[in-house]
N, C-alpha and C positions, 0 to 999 in steps of 0.2 A: 431527447436523449438524457439518460440518467447521468448524474455527475458522480455519485458514490454508489458502491455496491457492498453488500455484506460479505464477509469472508466466506461464508458457506456457499455463496453463489458464484465465486470466482471461476469454478470449473465450467459452468454453463456459459459464462461470458467469454472467457479466454481459451476454453478447450484444453486446459492444463489442470493437473491435479492440485488440490488445495495444499498438499504437502510440498509441491514445487515452490509455492509462495512462502509457506511457513518456514521452510528451511533457509530461505534467503532474508528473512526478517533480521534486521540488525547488522547485516553484512553488505547486502546489495539494495535492499528495500528498507527505508527508514521511516519511523514514526514521525509524523509532522510533514513529511514530504510525499510518501506514497500511501500512507494509511494513518488513521487516528482512532483513538478510543474516546467516544463521547462520554460525557459525565453520566454516572449511574450511581444509584444507592446500593446496588447489589454488591456484596462482598465476594461472591463465588463466581458470578458469570458477568463477563464484560463483552460488550459488542465491539467489533472492530469493523470500521468502514474503510474501504479502499477507494482512493481517488482514481477513477477509471482513466482519465487522461494521463495522469502521472505514470500509471502502470503501463499503459499502451506506449508511451514515449520511452520508458525504460526498456520494454521488450524490443522495440524497433531501433533503439539507439539514439533516438531524438531527445533533445533537451527542451523542456518547456520554459525554463528560465534558469537563473543562476542559483536557485535555492540549494540544489544538491551540491554544487561546487562549493558554496559557502559552508555547508554542513561538513563536507569532507575536509576543508581547509582548516577547520577548528581542531582537528585531531592532532 
């Protein structure tokens, strides 16, 4: 099973639109918890990889660990 998926493939994996995920970035889905941007030399195009397990757990209401709680408590 894959551990990460590119943003453009989210629709096929989760059967939800890419906009569904994009609109929740920074409010419900967080960089470093649900997705990350790998290092790149490109100034115009950045790949975004989503952590499949973290997104699945978010969708179903399960928590994989305390990372999200820790992140939210910093605010």
